[in-house]
C-alpha positions as CSV (number, residue, x, y, z in Angstrom):
1,M,0.0,0.0,0.0
2,V,1.2,3.5,-0.8
3,V,0.4,6.7,1.1
4,V,1.2,10.0,-0.8
5,G,2.3,12.7,1.5
6,A,4.2,12.8,4.8
7,G,2.3,15.4,6.6
8,P,0.2,14.8,9.7
9,A,-2.7,12.9,7.8
10,G,-0.3,10.8,5.8
11,L,1.9,9.8,8.7
12,A,-1.1,9.0,11.0
13,C,-2.7,6.9,8.2
14,A,0.5,5.0,7.5
15,A,1.1,4.4,11.2
16,M,-2.4,3.0,11.9
17,L,-2.4,0.8,8.7
18,Q,1.0,-0.5,9.7
19,R,-0.3,-1.3,13.2
20,A,-3.1,-3.3,11.6
21,G,-0.5,-5.4,9.7
22,V,-0.5,-3.6,6.4
23,K,2.9,-3.0,4.6
24,V,2.9,0.7,3.8
25,V,5.3,2.9,1.9
26,V,5.0,6.7,2.2
27,L,6.0,8.9,-0.8
28,E,6.9,12.5,0.0
29,R,8.3,15.0,-2.5
30,G,10.1,17.0,0.3
31,E,10.9,16.0,3.8
32,V,8.7,14.7,6.6
33,G,6.5,17.7,7.6
34,A,7.9,19.8,4.8
35,A,4.8,22.0,4.5
36,W,5.2,23.2,8.1
37,T,8.8,24.3,7.6
38,T,7.6,27.0,5.1
39,R,5.2,28.6,7.5
40,Y,5.8,32.0,9.2
41,D,8.2,32.2,12.1
42,R,5.7,33.2,14.7
43,L,3.3,30.3,14.0
44,H,2.0,28.4,17.0
45,L,-0.8,25.8,17.3
46,H,-4.1,27.3,18.4
47,T,-5.1,23.8,19.6
48,V,-3.6,22.7,23.0
49,R,-0.7,20.2,22.9
50,W,-2.5,17.3,24.5
51,L,-5.4,17.4,22.0
52,S,-3.2,17.9,18.9
53,G,-1.1,14.8,18.8
54,L,-1.4,12.0,16.2
55,P,-2.6,8.5,17.2
56,G,-0.1,6.3,18.9
57,Y,2.4,9.0,20.1
58,R,1.6,12.1,22.1
59,I,3.3,15.5,21.6
60,P,6.0,15.6,24.3
61,R,5.2,17.8,27.3
62,A,8.5,19.6,26.8
63,F,7.1,21.1,23.6
64,G,4.9,23.5,25.6
65,K,1.1,24.0,25.8
66,W,0.9,25.6,22.4
67,P,3.7,24.1,20.2
68,S,5.6,26.3,17.8
69,R,6.1,25.7,14.1
70,D,9.5,24.1,14.6
71,R,8.3,21.9,17.5
72,V,5.5,20.6,15.2
73,V,8.1,19.7,12.5
74,E,10.2,18.0,15.2
75,Y,7.2,16.1,16.4
76,L,6.2,14.9,13.0
77,R,9.7,13.6,12.4
78,R,9.8,11.9,15.7
79,Y,6.4,10.3,15.0
80,A,7.7,8.8,11.8
81,E,10.7,7.4,13.7
82,E,8.6,6.2,16.6
83,H,6.5,4.1,14.3
84,A,9.4,3.1,12.0
85,L,7.6,4.2,9.0
86,D,9.0,3.6,5.5
87,V,9.1,7.1,4.2
88,C,10.7,7.8,0.8
89,T,11.6,11.5,0.7
90,G,12.4,13.5,-2.4
91,V,9.9,11.4,-4.5
92,E,7.3,13.5,-6.3
93,V,4.2,11.7,-7.4
94,Q,3.2,13.0,-10.9
95,A,0.3,10.7,-11.7
96,I,-1.8,7.9,-10.3
97,E,-3.4,5.6,-12.9
98,R,-5.4,2.4,-12.9
99,G,-3.3,-0.7,-13.3
100,A,-3.9,-4.4,-14.0
101,A,-3.8,-5.3,-10.3
102,G,-4.7,-2.0,-8.7
103,W,-2.9,1.3,-9.1
104,V,0.3,2.6,-10.8
105,I,2.0,5.6,-9.1
106,R,4.3,7.4,-11.5
107,T,7.2,9.3,-10.0
108,G,9.2,10.7,-13.0
109,D,11.0,7.8,-14.7
110,E,9.8,5.2,-12.2
111,A,6.5,3.6,-11.4
112,V,5.3,2.0,-8.2
113,E,2.4,-0.5,-8.2
114,A,0.0,-0.8,-5.3
115,E,-3.3,-2.4,-4.5
116,R,-4.5,0.7,-2.7
117,V,-3.4,4.3,-2.5
118,V,-4.1,7.0,0.1
119,V,-3.7,10.6,-1.2
120,A,-2.8,12.8,1.8
121,T,-1.4,15.9,0.1
122,G,-3.8,18.4,1.6
123,Y,-6.3,20.7,0.0
124,S,-4.9,24.2,0.9
125,N,-1.4,24.0,-0.5
126,V,-2.1,26.1,-3.6
127,P,-2.0,29.9,-2.8
128,F,-4.8,32.0,-4.2
129,I,-4.8,35.7,-4.6
130,P,-8.0,37.3,-6.0
131,E,-7.9,39.6,-8.9
132,W,-9.0,43.0,-7.6
133,P,-9.9,45.8,-9.9
134,G,-7.7,48.9,-10.1
135,A,-4.0,49.3,-9.6
136,F,-1.8,49.0,-6.6
137,A,1.9,50.1,-6.5
138,G,2.8,48.2,-3.3
139,D,3.7,44.6,-2.6
140,I,1.0,41.9,-2.4
141,V,2.2,38.9,-0.3
142,H,0.1,35.8,0.3
143,S,0.2,34.4,3.8
144,S,2.1,31.3,2.5
145,Q,5.0,33.7,1.5
146,Y,5.0,35.6,4.8
147,R,7.9,34.7,7.2
148,N,8.4,37.6,9.6
149,P,7.7,41.3,10.0
150,T,11.2,42.6,9.1
151,P,10.3,43.6,5.5
152,F,7.3,45.6,6.8
153,Q,9.0,47.8,9.4
154,G,8.0,51.4,9.1
155,R,5.4,50.6,6.4
156,R,1.6,50.8,6.3
157,V,0.2,47.3,6.0
158,L,-3.3,45.9,5.2
159,V,-4.0,42.3,6.2
160,V,-6.9,40.8,4.3
161,G,-8.7,38.1,6.3
162,A,-9.2,37.5,10.0
163,G,-8.8,33.8,10.3
164,N,-6.1,32.4,12.6
165,S,-3.3,33.1,10.1
166,G,-4.5,36.6,9.3
167,A,-5.0,37.6,12.9
168,E,-1.6,36.3,14.0
169,I,0.2,37.8,11.1
170,A,-1.5,41.2,11.8
171,V,-0.3,41.1,15.4
172,D,3.2,40.0,14.2
173,V,3.5,42.9,11.8
174,A,2.3,45.3,14.4
175,D,4.7,44.1,17.0
176,G,7.5,44.1,14.4
177,G,7.5,47.8,13.8
178,A,5.0,48.5,11.0
179,S,3.9,52.1,11.0
180,D,0.2,51.2,10.7
181,V,-1.7,47.9,10.5
182,L,-5.2,47.5,9.1
183,L,-7.2,44.3,9.2
184,S,-9.9,43.8,6.5
185,V,-12.6,41.2,6.8
186,R,-15.9,40.8,4.9
187,T,-18.0,40.1,7.9
188,P,-17.3,40.7,11.6
189,P,-15.6,37.5,12.9
190,S,-16.5,35.7,16.1
191,I,-13.3,36.2,18.1
192,I,-12.6,33.4,20.5
193,R,-9.8,33.4,23.1
194,R,-7.4,30.6,22.8
195,D,-7.9,30.0,26.5
196,T,-9.6,31.7,29.4
197,L,-8.0,31.6,32.8
198,G,-5.8,28.8,31.5
199,F,-8.7,26.7,30.2
200,P,-8.5,26.0,26.4
201,S,-11.5,27.0,24.4
202,Q,-11.0,23.9,22.3
203,V,-12.1,21.7,25.2
204,L,-15.4,23.6,25.5
205,G,-15.9,23.2,21.7
206,I,-15.4,19.4,22.0
207,A,-17.7,19.2,25.1
208,T,-20.5,21.1,23.3
209,M,-20.2,19.6,19.8
210,H,-23.3,17.5,20.1
211,L,-25.5,20.3,21.7
212,P,-28.0,22.2,19.5
213,V,-26.4,25.1,17.6
214,P,-28.4,27.9,19.3
215,V,-27.3,26.6,22.7
216,V,-23.6,26.6,21.6
217,D,-23.9,30.1,20.1
218,R,-25.5,31.6,23.2
219,T,-22.8,30.0,25.4
220,A,-20.0,31.2,23.2
221,A,-21.5,34.7,23.0
222,G,-21.6,34.8,26.8
223,I,-18.0,33.8,27.1
224,R,-17.0,36.4,24.6
225,R,-18.8,39.2,26.5
226,V,-16.8,38.3,29.6
227,S,-13.4,37.6,28.0
228,I,-13.2,40.0,25.1
229,P,-13.2,43.7,25.7
230,N,-15.2,46.2,23.7
231,L,-13.5,46.4,20.3
232,A,-15.8,49.1,18.8
233,P,-13.0,51.7,19.0
234,T,-11.0,49.6,16.6
235,G,-13.8,49.3,14.1
236,S,-14.7,45.7,15.0
237,R,-18.4,45.1,15.7
238,R,-19.6,42.4,18.0
239,R,-21.1,39.4,16.3
240,P,-23.3,37.7,18.9
241,D,-25.4,35.7,16.5
242,R,-23.1,32.9,15.2
243,T,-19.7,31.3,16.0
244,R,-19.2,29.8,12.6
245,T,-16.6,32.2,11.3
246,S,-14.0,32.6,14.0
247,C,-10.4,33.2,14.8
248,A,-8.6,32.3,18.0
249,V,-6.4,34.8,19.8
250,A,-4.0,34.4,22.7
C-alpha cells in the first residue's frame, strides 16, 4: 500500500495501517512535515498540545502548551521514527493511474504498483490571490509567503482576512514595527480566546459539539462578552449571533 504525503494525515494513516499489519510505503516530495517548515516564524498551534497529537504517540510535554512551528516539525519527524515508517523523501508523485492489479503511481521515470493508494497531500497547498480591480503600487504577499515582519518595518500594512493566520500575522507585523496595520474582513468575525484563565476553548468546543447550535452560540456569546473587551473603537463590531466564522487569539 502507498500513502502519498508525509504530513500529519499521511503519517497517521500510515502508522495505523502498519499497526493493523499492512505493509505501507509513504512517498513524499520533500521531507517529513515539509509544509510546516515553510510557514511563518511566529506560528504556534491554536489547539492545545494534549489534543493535537497523532494516534499512537503524544506530543511531548516539553514542547509546551501551544507548540511552535519548529516543534510541530520535530514532532512529525519523531512520529515517523517512533512508528518506524518507511518514508521515501524526495519522491514527487506525478500521476496515479489504474493498473492491472490496482494502481500505478508514476514518479518521474519510475513507477510503483500498489493495490491501494491513500492521497494525503492536503487541499490548501495552492496559494490563491483574488484579482481585484484597479492598480496597486505596493507589494501583495500571500500568507504562505510571509515569514516575519522585518520587510514591513515602518510601512503601512493591510492584512486581508481575519482567520487564525490573518489575525496572527497582523499582530506579528504590528509588534514588528509596522507604522500602521489595518485588518480587512468581509463580515465581523467571532473572536474566541485561545484559552480563558488557562482553560483551552478547544475543550469547550469538544464538550458542546453535540449540543443544539443555538445553545452553543449563546454559550460562546456569553464567554466572549466576559473575556473579550469592547472592540468598537478599533472598528470591529460584536457578532453575537453565530460562531461559525471565528479566529482564536492568545
